[in-house]
Steps between C-alpha positions, in 0.01 A plus 500: 500500500279709286114504504497366148732200583294417814175506289648279236609245774146510654351455150730200426410347840125541421538350154703207638231435755226509221708259284533263795125512582415448143724185491336363816150559341613330174638206694181458690293514183714232349459278808126551498467360150502129536511385133710197561295397801177545293643279233608236747150512645349457152729207428417327827131531424560351163690218643222448758252473217711249307543279809129502563439386137752217523382138575467429869719178526830644606548333834415813704766708325255699291301595822825595678609714206153683497543561874855641452398717213208639705751583776734668249205703369423615859867593546539693176171677570630589858812640340309713253270631788806580719656700222180680424446596866863606552562673174166577359341382171 
């Protein structure tokens, strides 16, 4: 094997490693952005506001819905926080 061939192979290995590292960074950046989760959170807050403005005589179902949406908000926020800690903002 000539020196030139060995150098080209090493260069290709380095380039391949750089491409792989770049793909991992791009994937992590994509995972860090939580656009769908942010929109879901916004929708949940909007729903919560609508429920709070609704009349109160719903046989306890309105209060239960408010409680469940508050739990959902907590879970969505926890997911956003987890992704931010793991993959960065």
